[in-house]
C-alpha positions as CSV (number, residue, x, y, z in Angstrom):
1,M,16.6,126.8,120.0
2,D,19.5,124.9,118.4
3,L,20.7,127.2,115.6
4,T,22.8,124.4,114.1
5,T,19.6,122.7,113.0
6,S,19.2,122.4,109.2
7,V,17.2,125.2,107.6
8,S,15.1,122.4,106.0
9,E,13.5,121.9,109.4
10,L,12.0,125.4,109.4
11,A,8.2,125.6,108.6
12,N,7.5,126.0,104.9
13,V,11.0,125.4,103.8
14,G,11.7,121.7,103.2
15,E,14.4,120.0,101.1
16,I,13.7,121.8,97.8
17,Y,13.9,125.3,99.3
18,A,16.8,124.2,101.5
19,K,18.7,123.3,98.3
20,R,18.0,126.7,96.8
21,L,19.1,128.5,100.1
22,S,22.4,126.6,100.0
23,K,23.4,128.7,97.0
24,L,23.3,131.7,99.3
25,G,25.5,129.9,101.8
26,I,22.4,129.2,104.1
27,L,22.5,125.7,105.5
28,T,21.5,126.1,109.1
29,L,19.1,128.3,111.1
30,E,22.0,130.4,112.2
31,D,23.1,130.9,108.6
32,L,19.6,132.2,107.9
33,L,19.8,134.7,110.8
34,M,23.2,135.8,109.6
35,H,21.8,136.5,106.1
36,V,21.4,140.1,106.9
37,P,19.7,142.7,104.7
38,F,22.0,144.6,102.3
39,R,19.6,147.6,102.4
40,Y,16.3,148.7,103.8
41,E,13.2,150.5,102.5
42,D,11.6,152.9,104.9
43,F,7.8,152.5,104.5
44,T,7.0,153.9,108.0
45,N,5.3,156.9,106.3
46,I,1.6,155.7,106.5
47,K,-0.7,158.2,104.7
48,K,-4.2,158.7,103.5
49,I,-4.6,158.7,99.8
50,S,-5.6,162.4,99.5
51,T,-2.4,163.6,101.3
52,I,0.1,161.7,99.1
53,K,2.7,163.6,97.0
54,A,4.7,162.5,94.0
55,K,8.1,160.8,94.7
56,E,7.1,159.9,98.2
57,N,7.8,156.5,99.7
58,V,4.5,155.7,101.4
59,T,2.2,153.1,102.9
60,I,-1.5,153.2,102.3
61,H,-4.3,151.1,103.8
62,A,-6.9,150.7,101.1
63,K,-9.7,148.6,99.7
64,I,-9.4,147.2,96.1
65,E,-12.1,148.5,93.8
66,S,-11.0,146.9,90.6
67,I,-7.9,145.2,89.0
68,T,-7.3,144.4,85.4
69,N,-4.6,143.6,82.7
70,I,-3.8,146.6,80.5
71,T,-1.3,147.4,77.7
72,T,0.5,150.7,78.0
73,K,1.0,153.2,75.1
74,R,4.5,151.7,74.6
75,G,3.1,148.2,74.3
76,R,4.1,146.9,77.7
77,K,1.8,144.4,79.5
78,A,0.8,145.7,83.0
79,Q,-1.7,145.2,85.8
80,L,-3.7,148.2,87.0
81,A,-5.6,148.3,90.2
82,I,-7.9,151.1,91.5
83,V,-7.9,151.3,95.3
84,F,-9.6,153.7,97.7
85,D,-9.8,154.8,101.4
86,E,-12.2,157.3,103.0
87,T,-10.2,160.2,101.5
88,G,-10.1,159.2,97.8
89,K,-8.9,156.9,95.1
90,M,-5.6,156.2,93.4
91,Q,-4.0,153.8,90.9
92,I,-1.5,151.0,91.5
93,L,0.6,149.6,88.6
94,W,2.6,146.5,88.2
95,F,4.4,145.3,85.0
96,N,4.3,141.7,83.8
97,Q,2.9,140.3,87.0
98,P,-0.4,138.6,85.8
99,Y,-0.6,136.5,89.0
100,I,-1.5,139.8,90.8
101,L,-5.1,139.4,89.6
102,Y,-5.4,136.2,91.5
103,A,-3.6,137.4,94.6
104,L,-5.6,140.6,95.1
105,K,-9.4,140.2,95.2
106,T,-11.8,143.1,94.7
107,G,-13.4,144.3,98.0
108,S,-10.4,143.1,100.1
109,D,-8.4,145.4,102.4
110,F,-4.6,145.5,101.8
111,A,-1.6,147.5,102.9
112,F,0.5,148.8,99.9
113,S,4.0,150.2,100.3
114,G,5.9,151.8,97.4
115,N,6.9,155.0,95.6
116,A,4.2,157.4,94.3
117,Q,4.7,158.7,90.7
118,W,2.7,160.2,87.9
119,F,1.2,157.8,85.3
120,N,-1.3,159.1,82.6
121,K,-1.6,162.3,84.6
122,K,-2.7,160.4,87.7
123,L,-0.8,159.8,91.0
124,T,0.2,156.1,91.0
125,L,2.0,153.6,93.3
126,F,4.5,151.7,91.1
127,A,5.0,148.0,91.9
128,P,4.4,148.3,95.6
129,V,4.8,145.4,98.1
130,Y,1.6,144.4,99.6
131,E,0.0,142.2,102.3
132,P,-3.6,141.7,103.6
133,L,-4.7,144.0,106.4
134,S,-5.4,142.1,109.6
135,S,-5.8,143.2,113.2
136,K,-4.6,139.7,114.3
137,S,-1.1,139.8,112.8
138,E,1.9,142.2,112.7
139,S,2.8,143.6,109.3
140,I,6.0,142.1,107.7
141,H,6.3,143.8,104.3
142,T,4.6,147.1,104.7
143,G,4.3,150.1,107.1
144,R,7.7,149.6,108.6
145,I,11.4,149.7,107.8
146,V,11.5,146.7,105.4
147,P,14.7,144.6,104.9
148,I,15.9,143.8,101.4
149,Y,18.0,140.6,101.0
150,H,20.3,139.1,98.5
151,T,18.3,136.4,96.6
152,T,18.8,133.4,94.3
153,N,16.7,131.6,91.7
154,K,13.1,131.0,92.8
155,I,13.6,132.7,96.2
156,N,12.8,136.3,96.4
157,S,13.3,138.9,99.2
158,K,9.7,138.7,100.3
159,W,10.0,134.9,100.8
160,I,13.2,135.2,102.9
161,R,11.7,138.0,104.9
162,T,8.7,135.9,105.8
163,R,10.8,132.9,106.9
164,I,13.1,135.1,109.0
165,F,10.2,137.0,110.6
166,H,8.7,133.7,111.9
167,L,12.1,132.4,113.0
168,L,12.6,135.6,115.1
169,K,9.5,134.8,117.2
170,N,12.0,132.7,119.2
171,D,14.5,133.9,121.7
172,F,18.1,132.7,121.3
173,E,20.6,131.8,123.9
174,E,23.2,134.4,124.8
175,F,26.7,132.9,124.8
176,L,28.8,135.9,125.8
177,P,29.2,136.8,129.5
178,E,27.1,139.7,130.6
179,D,30.1,141.8,131.8
180,I,31.6,141.5,128.3
181,L,28.4,142.8,126.8
182,K,28.4,145.8,129.2
183,K,32.1,146.5,129.0
184,H,32.1,146.7,125.2
185,N,28.6,148.2,124.7
186,L,27.3,145.1,122.8
187,M,23.7,144.2,122.2
188,D,22.5,140.9,123.5
189,F,22.3,138.3,120.7
190,T,18.5,138.0,120.5
191,N,18.0,141.8,120.3
192,A,20.7,142.1,117.7
193,V,19.2,139.6,115.2
194,K,15.7,141.0,115.7
195,T,16.9,144.6,115.2
196,V,19.2,143.9,112.2
197,H,16.3,142.3,110.3
198,F,13.3,144.3,111.5
199,P,14.5,147.5,113.1
200,E,12.0,149.9,114.8
201,K,14.4,152.8,114.1
202,S,17.2,153.0,111.6
203,D,19.5,154.4,114.3
204,N,19.6,150.9,115.9
205,I,20.8,149.0,112.9
206,E,24.5,149.9,113.2
207,N,24.7,148.6,116.8
208,A,22.9,145.4,115.9
209,R,25.4,144.8,113.0
210,K,28.3,145.5,115.3
211,R,27.2,142.7,117.6
212,L,26.8,140.2,114.8
213,A,30.1,141.3,113.2
214,F,31.7,140.9,116.7
215,N,30.4,137.3,116.7
216,E,32.0,136.5,113.3
217,F,35.5,137.8,114.2
218,F,35.4,136.5,117.7
219,M,34.5,132.9,116.8
220,Q,37.2,133.0,114.1
221,Q,39.8,134.3,116.5
222,I,38.8,131.7,119.1
223,K,39.3,128.9,116.6
224,W,42.7,130.1,115.6
225,L,43.9,130.6,119.2
226,M,42.7,127.1,120.0
227,R,44.7,125.7,117.1
228,A,47.7,127.7,118.3
229,E,47.1,126.3,121.8
230,D,46.8,122.7,120.5
231,R,50.0,123.2,118.5
232,K,51.9,123.5,121.8
233,K,50.9,120.0,122.6
234,F,52.8,118.6,119.6
235,T,56.4,117.7,119.7
236,I,58.8,118.3,116.8
237,S,59.8,115.6,114.5
238,H,63.5,116.6,114.6
239,K,65.4,119.1,116.6
240,I,67.3,121.7,114.6
241,N,70.3,123.7,115.6
242,I,72.6,125.7,113.4
243,P,76.0,127.1,114.4
244,K,76.4,130.7,113.6
245,S,79.6,130.0,111.6
246,L,77.6,127.7,109.2
247,Y,74.9,130.3,108.8
248,L,77.4,133.0,108.0
249,N,79.0,130.7,105.5
250,F,75.6,130.3,103.8
251,V,74.9,134.0,103.8
252,N,78.4,134.9,102.4
253,S,77.9,132.4,99.6
254,L,74.9,134.3,98.3
255,P,75.4,136.5,95.3
256,F,73.6,139.4,97.0
257,K,73.3,141.1,100.4
258,L,70.3,140.2,102.6
259,T,68.0,143.0,103.5
260,Q,67.3,143.9,107.1
261,S,63.8,142.4,106.9
262,Q,65.3,139.1,105.5
263,E,67.8,138.9,108.3
264,R,65.1,139.7,110.9
265,S,62.8,137.0,109.4
266,I,65.5,134.4,109.3
267,K,66.4,135.1,112.9
268,E,62.7,134.7,113.9
269,I,62.6,131.4,112.0
270,F,65.8,130.1,113.6
271,E,64.4,131.0,117.1
272,D,61.3,128.9,116.2
273,L,63.5,125.9,115.0
274,K,65.2,125.7,118.4
275,K,61.9,125.3,120.3
276,K,60.5,122.0,121.4
277,T,57.1,122.8,119.7
278,P,56.8,122.9,115.9
279,M,57.1,126.2,114.1
280,N,54.0,127.5,112.4
281,R,55.0,130.8,110.8
282,L,53.8,132.9,107.9
283,V,56.4,134.9,105.9
284,E,54.5,137.7,104.2
285,G,56.5,139.6,101.6
286,D,56.2,142.1,98.8
287,V,56.9,141.1,95.2
288,G,60.6,140.5,94.8
289,S,61.4,140.8,98.5
290,G,63.2,137.5,98.6
291,K,61.0,135.0,100.4
292,T,62.5,132.0,98.7
293,V,66.0,132.8,100.1
294,V,64.5,133.1,103.6
295,A,62.8,129.7,103.2
296,G,66.1,128.5,101.7
297,A,67.9,129.5,104.9
298,A,65.4,127.5,107.0
299,A,66.0,124.5,104.6
300,F,69.8,125.0,105.0
301,A,69.4,124.7,108.8
302,A,67.5,121.4,108.3
303,F,70.1,120.2,105.8
304,T,73.1,120.9,108.0
305,N,71.4,118.8,110.7
306,G,70.9,115.9,108.3
307,F,67.2,116.4,107.7
308,Q,65.0,116.9,104.7
309,S,62.7,119.8,103.6
310,V,59.6,119.8,101.5
311,F,58.6,122.9,99.4
312,M,55.0,122.8,98.1
313,A,53.8,125.4,95.5
314,P,50.3,125.9,93.9
315,T,51.5,125.8,90.3
316,Q,54.0,123.9,88.2
317,I,55.6,127.2,87.0
318,L,56.2,128.3,90.6
319,A,57.4,124.9,91.7
320,E,60.0,124.9,88.8
321,Q,61.1,128.4,89.8
322,H,61.7,127.3,93.4
323,Y,63.5,124.1,92.1
324,N,65.9,126.2,90.0
325,T,66.5,128.7,92.8
326,L,67.1,126.1,95.5
327,S,69.3,124.0,93.2
328,K,71.6,127.0,92.8
329,L,71.6,127.9,96.5
330,F,72.5,124.3,97.6
331,A,74.9,123.5,94.8
332,P,78.0,124.6,96.8
333,Y,77.0,122.2,99.6
334,K,76.1,119.3,97.3
335,G,72.5,119.5,98.4
336,R,70.2,117.2,96.4
337,V,67.0,118.9,95.2
338,S,64.2,116.9,93.6
339,L,61.2,118.2,91.6
340,I,57.8,116.4,91.7
341,T,54.7,117.7,89.8
342,S,51.8,116.0,88.0
343,T,54.0,115.7,84.8
344,K,57.5,115.5,86.3
345,K,59.2,113.3,88.9
346,S,62.8,114.3,88.8
347,I,64.3,112.6,91.9
348,E,68.0,112.8,92.8
349,M,69.8,109.5,93.0
350,G,70.0,108.3,96.5
351,R,68.4,110.3,99.3
352,S,67.0,113.8,98.4
353,D,67.6,116.6,100.8
354,I,64.8,118.9,99.4
355,F,61.6,117.9,97.6
356,V,60.0,120.7,95.6
357,G,56.6,120.2,94.0
358,T,52.9,120.9,93.6
359,H,49.9,119.0,95.0
360,A,51.6,115.9,93.5
361,L,53.7,115.8,96.7
362,I,50.5,114.7,98.4
363,Y,49.1,112.3,95.8
364,K,52.3,110.7,94.3
365,K,54.2,108.1,96.2
366,V,57.3,109.8,97.6
367,D,59.8,108.3,99.9
368,F,59.9,110.9,102.7
369,D,62.5,109.8,105.3
370,K,63.5,112.5,107.8
371,V,61.5,115.6,107.0
372,A,62.0,118.4,109.5
373,L,60.6,121.3,107.6
374,V,57.6,121.9,105.3
375,V,57.4,125.1,103.3
376,I,54.1,126.0,101.7
377,D,54.2,128.9,99.2
378,E,51.2,131.0,98.3
379,S,49.5,129.4,101.3
380,H,46.1,131.1,100.7
381,R,45.8,129.0,97.4
382,F,45.7,125.8,99.4
383,G,42.9,124.7,101.7
384,V,43.4,124.1,105.4
385,N,43.0,120.4,104.8
386,E,45.7,120.3,102.1
387,R,48.1,122.1,104.3
388,A,47.4,119.7,107.1
389,K,47.7,116.7,104.8
390,I,51.2,117.4,103.6
391,A,52.3,117.8,107.2
392,K,50.7,114.5,108.2
393,I,52.2,112.6,105.2
394,V,55.8,113.7,106.2
395,S,55.2,113.2,109.9
396,K,56.7,110.2,111.7
397,N,55.6,108.7,115.1
398,K,52.8,111.3,115.5
399,K,55.4,114.1,115.7
400,S,55.0,117.2,113.6
401,P,57.5,119.0,111.3
402,H,58.2,122.7,111.4
403,I,55.7,124.5,109.0
404,L,56.7,127.7,107.2
405,T,54.1,129.2,104.9
406,M,54.7,132.1,102.5
407,T,52.6,134.5,100.5
408,A,53.6,137.1,98.0
409,T,50.2,138.8,98.3
410,P,50.7,141.6,100.9
411,I,47.9,141.3,103.4
412,P,46.9,144.1,105.8
413,R,48.1,143.1,109.2
414,T,44.6,143.2,110.7
415,I,43.4,140.7,108.1
416,A,46.5,138.5,108.6
417,L,45.9,138.3,112.3
418,T,42.4,137.0,111.7
419,A,42.7,135.0,108.4
420,Y,46.0,133.4,109.7
421,G,45.4,133.8,113.4
422,D,47.1,130.5,114.3
423,L,50.4,131.6,112.7
424,D,53.3,133.7,113.9
425,L,54.0,136.4,111.4
426,S,57.2,137.6,109.7
427,T,57.1,140.5,107.2
428,L,59.5,141.3,104.4
429,D,58.7,145.0,103.8
430,E,61.7,146.1,101.8
431,L,63.3,145.2,98.4
432,P,66.9,144.2,97.8
433,K,69.3,147.0,97.2
434,G,69.8,148.0,93.5
435,R,66.2,147.4,92.5
436,K,65.1,150.2,90.2
437,P,61.5,151.5,90.7
438,I,59.1,150.6,88.0
439,T,57.4,153.5,86.1
440,T,53.7,152.9,85.8
441,W,51.5,154.6,83.2
442,I,47.7,154.5,82.7
443,V,46.9,154.1,79.0
444,P,43.4,155.3,77.7
445,P,42.1,154.1,74.3
446,E,43.3,157.2,72.4
447,K,46.9,156.5,73.5
448,R,46.9,152.7,72.7
449,N,48.5,153.0,69.3
450,G,51.2,155.3,70.6
451,A,51.9,152.8,73.4
452,Y,52.3,150.0,70.9
453,E,54.8,152.1,68.8
454,W,56.7,152.9,72.0
455,I,56.9,149.2,73.0
456,S,58.2,148.2,69.6
457,K,60.8,150.9,69.7
458,E,61.9,149.9,73.2
459,I,62.3,146.2,72.2
460,D,64.4,147.2,69.2
461,E,66.6,149.8,70.8
462,N,67.2,148.2,74.2
463,K,66.9,144.6,73.3
464,V,64.3,143.9,76.0
465,Q,61.2,141.8,76.2
466,A,57.6,142.4,77.1
467,F,54.6,140.7,78.8
468,I,51.1,141.5,77.6
469,V,48.5,140.1,80.1
470,C,44.8,139.6,79.3
471,P,42.1,138.5,81.8
472,L,40.3,135.7,79.9
473,I,41.3,132.7,77.6
474,D,38.2,132.7,75.3
475,E,35.8,135.4,74.3
476,S,33.1,135.6,77.0
477,Q,29.5,135.2,76.1
478,V,28.4,137.0,79.3
479,E,27.1,140.5,78.4
480,T,29.0,142.3,81.1
481,L,32.4,140.7,80.2
482,K,32.3,141.1,76.4
483,E,34.8,143.9,76.3
484,I,37.5,142.1,78.3
485,K,40.4,141.2,76.0
486,A,40.5,137.4,75.5
487,V,44.1,136.2,75.3
488,K,43.6,134.1,72.1
489,T,41.8,136.8,70.2
490,E,44.3,139.4,71.4
491,F,47.2,137.3,70.4
492,E,46.0,137.2,66.8
493,K,45.6,141.0,66.8
494,L,49.0,141.6,68.4
495,Q,50.6,139.4,65.7
496,N,49.4,142.0,63.2
497,I,50.4,145.0,65.3
498,F,53.9,143.6,66.0
499,K,54.5,142.0,62.6
500,D,58.3,142.1,62.9
501,K,58.4,140.7,66.5
502,R,58.4,137.1,67.8
503,L,55.3,136.5,69.9
504,G,54.4,133.6,72.2
505,L,51.1,132.6,73.8
506,L,50.8,131.3,77.4
507,H,47.6,130.3,79.3
508,G,46.4,127.7,81.8
509,K,44.8,125.4,79.2
510,L,48.1,124.7,77.5
511,K,49.6,121.3,78.1
512,S,52.5,121.3,80.6
513,K,55.1,120.6,77.9
514,E,53.7,123.5,75.8
515,K,53.9,125.8,78.7
516,E,57.5,124.8,79.4
517,K,58.5,125.4,75.8
518,V,56.9,128.8,75.6
519,L,58.5,129.9,78.9
520,E,61.9,128.5,78.0
521,D,61.8,130.3,74.6
522,F,60.9,133.6,76.4
523,R,63.6,133.0,79.0
524,K,66.3,132.3,76.3
525,G,65.2,135.5,74.4
526,S,63.8,133.6,71.4
527,L,60.5,135.5,71.9
528,D,60.1,139.3,72.2
529,I,56.6,139.4,73.6
530,L,54.8,136.9,75.8
531,V,51.0,137.2,75.5
532,S,49.5,135.6,78.6
533,T,46.7,135.2,81.1
534,P,47.5,136.0,84.8
535,V,49.2,132.6,85.0
536,V,52.4,134.7,85.0
537,E,51.4,136.4,88.2
538,V,53.8,134.3,90.3
539,G,56.9,132.3,89.8
540,I,58.3,133.8,86.6
541,D,61.6,135.6,86.9
542,I,63.0,136.9,83.6
543,P,65.4,139.8,84.2
544,N,65.4,140.9,80.5
545,A,61.6,141.4,80.6
546,T,61.2,145.1,81.3
547,I,57.7,145.9,80.0
548,M,54.4,144.7,81.5
549,V,51.2,145.5,79.7
550,I,48.0,144.7,81.5
551,E,44.8,144.7,79.4
552,A,41.5,145.6,81.1
553,A,43.4,146.7,84.2
554,E,40.2,147.8,85.9
555,R,39.2,144.1,86.2
556,F,42.1,143.3,88.6
557,G,42.5,144.2,92.2
558,L,45.4,146.4,93.1
559,A,47.2,143.5,94.8
560,Q,47.0,141.4,91.7
561,L,48.1,144.3,89.5
562,H,51.1,144.8,91.8
563,Q,51.9,141.0,91.5
564,L,51.8,141.3,87.7
565,R,53.9,144.4,87.8
566,G,56.4,142.6,89.9
567,R,57.3,140.3,87.0
568,V,59.4,143.1,85.6
569,G,62.0,145.2,87.2
570,R,64.1,142.2,88.1
571,G,67.2,143.1,86.1
572,E,69.5,146.1,85.7
573,K,67.5,147.8,83.0
574,K,64.7,150.4,83.6
575,S,61.2,148.8,83.7
576,Y,57.7,149.9,82.9
577,C,54.1,148.9,83.6
578,L,51.3,150.0,81.2
579,L,47.8,149.7,82.5
580,F,45.4,149.7,79.5
581,T,41.8,150.6,80.4
582,E,38.7,151.7,78.6
583,S,36.8,152.5,81.8
584,K,35.7,156.1,82.5
585,S,34.7,155.4,86.1
586,E,36.1,157.8,88.6
587,K,36.5,155.0,91.2
588,V,38.5,152.9,88.7
589,N,40.7,156.0,87.9
590,Q,41.4,156.4,91.7
591,R,42.5,152.8,92.0
592,L,44.8,152.9,89.0
593,L,46.3,156.2,90.1
594,A,47.2,154.5,93.3
595,M,49.3,152.1,91.2
596,K,51.1,155.1,89.7
597,K,51.9,156.6,93.1
598,S,52.8,153.6,95.2
599,I,55.4,150.8,94.7
600,S,54.5,149.2,98.1
601,G,52.3,146.1,97.9
602,F,51.3,146.6,101.6
603,E,50.2,150.1,101.0
604,L,48.2,149.1,97.9
605,A,46.6,146.2,99.7
606,E,45.3,148.6,102.4
607,I,43.9,150.9,99.6
608,D,42.3,148.0,97.8
609,L,40.8,146.8,101.1
610,Q,39.2,150.2,101.7
611,M,37.9,150.4,98.1
612,R,36.9,146.9,97.1
613,G,37.1,144.5,100.1
614,P,39.2,141.3,100.5
615,G,36.9,139.1,98.4
616,E,37.9,141.0,95.3
617,I,41.5,141.3,96.4
618,Y,42.1,137.7,96.9
619,G,39.3,136.2,94.9
620,V,36.0,135.1,96.5
621,A,36.9,131.5,96.1
622,Q,40.3,131.6,97.8
623,H,40.7,128.4,99.8
624,G,40.8,128.7,103.5
625,F,40.1,132.4,103.5
626,P,37.3,133.3,105.9
627,Q,34.2,134.7,104.1
628,L,32.3,137.2,106.1
629,K,28.6,137.7,106.1
630,V,28.2,140.7,108.4
631,A,31.6,141.9,109.4
632,T,34.0,143.9,107.2
633,W,37.7,143.6,107.0
634,Q,38.0,147.4,107.1
635,D,36.9,147.4,110.8
636,S,40.4,147.0,112.2
637,N,39.2,148.3,115.7
638,L,36.7,145.5,115.9
639,I,39.3,142.9,114.8
640,K,41.6,144.1,117.6
641,L,38.8,144.0,120.1
642,T,37.7,140.5,119.3
643,R,41.3,139.2,119.5
644,L,41.6,140.7,123.0
645,V,38.3,139.1,124.1
646,A,39.3,135.8,122.4
647,Q,42.6,135.8,124.4
648,E,40.6,136.4,127.6
649,A,38.3,133.5,126.7
650,I,41.2,131.1,126.1
651,S,42.7,132.0,129.5
652,D,39.3,131.7,131.3
653,K,37.3,128.9,129.7
654,N,34.9,128.5,132.6
655,K,33.7,132.1,132.2
656,F,33.2,131.6,128.5
657,A,31.9,128.0,128.8
658,K,28.9,128.8,126.5
659,V,31.2,130.0,123.8
660,F,33.1,126.7,123.7
661,E,29.8,124.8,123.9
662,K,28.7,126.7,120.8
663,L,32.0,125.9,119.0
664,N,31.7,122.2,119.8
665,K,28.2,122.1,118.4
666,L,29.4,123.8,115.2
667,E,32.3,121.3,114.9
668,V,29.9,118.3,115.4
669,N,27.5,119.8,112.8
670,L,30.3,120.3,110.2
671,N,31.5,116.7,110.7
């Protein structure tokens, strides 16, 4: 069976239901198989009515004596059925399901699975699942371990269960070699999908999930390794060599001493630049670890060889920050730096040596001449296609530039090897000398006013500035988000609290010129407090800002809290981070305590991975970040195993021929 077939081809699905399923990420038959249960109900306890006890999960086989609509003592509409077997009678109760009267006919035999409780002093099954009793067909919803699925509008778990049950009547082709299955104790594919959806014993579920999780990581690893292999076929646009004396001259001109990890990363980059194949490297660094200088060293190497560099950032704020930094770095060498964003096109007279910009670099007409290096910052915020497009635009004669991507979001190494598996990895794991540690406090509601008084006093006495970050721009109408501080509303409140202070407001909906003015006022010291959304997360470097207040801190992942905290502590004065929270959750408290105890972004990313998962660390909609259906990023052992097997597959493609056939089918289907 071809699992790349559209799910609309499955019996009783069609185009309407296929559209609904797409909201669950289900487009093909394989997607449906990979839509695994998030929990199970054990209804294997089949009992006679007379033997049932309260609070039991049971299945009964019974005949319907009567069924009618009723109104409970509290005024709720309900449907009450009386059923019986040879040992006695019992009640079944549903709430607000009037269609039940048409689905269940008196005198018919049904299986009912649910939880037994007392109602009007009688033992009652509450809202059980049910299906007709038949000797000709196997039960799907009752009398077994029953899978429960994530659902969407007009598609319930019972509907999904039925579709998958009928799909599983097929056998599916195994694509892994038999010796790999035996060596790593993996279920065959057909057995795994049948077991994960309809297990005979709960003990078998974990092994089934392991095989399907293996598939996810393995196919991802194969794709990245194939990309890395393809990269070796490209030739570089321009060869770069840098004499040691020139590099030392550049380093000595810096107003600070490089850290060991900066020196190590620059060395790794320079080794890449000497090769005949294009560099494709990720520089992963903690907040304030100096990634821009590392990228600047690479651009300096290109510059001294007479070539251009392109820096692409996801936001105008970050692009302008890079523009300012690089302009200072290259001023002694008369390097010409140009800035290109959606609202700015500041190009140096004559030929530019470095172009810095946002997506506008792709969509605005720019005269790229001899680009040898492309630097992409916060790479996880760009899609794979966008990263490829900028490389293609600057390429000449089908030759590729060197690609250096950077991220300030520390990523656990196991994830980096899978999410960015086609990249070589450099890590900046230390901060420049002289950086003072930031003191972090958790502020509950009863200490809020005291915190405001302390902030006001700190601004007055030490002549410092403060950030106050709120999660949303406008008050949310969604019930679960009503208590999140909206930045506009909070700004008005804070103006009353800090009456003698100068406050500014910054958020993503402001026009570019308004953003620039607010930031420039804050940078010059014309504002004491900047009230903002998380738009300040990256790219803002204001040494005199020493206080970071984060409202509704429990709403952020640790990695993002750490990014925000990293906006302070950049000068000589002592800095502080105040985490405001109204949550009483023990889990939330554990996460925020981790912020107090650790100043390492890598350590916090590992903690956040264990507690929340990568979707919440990086945002579920992060471009280009693999979204997992069965596997979990916490399973570092499985990630390592799949990488080893993927490397074996790349080196012996004949043995793994079915794997590559499967990949080709997937590629054709996507296109």
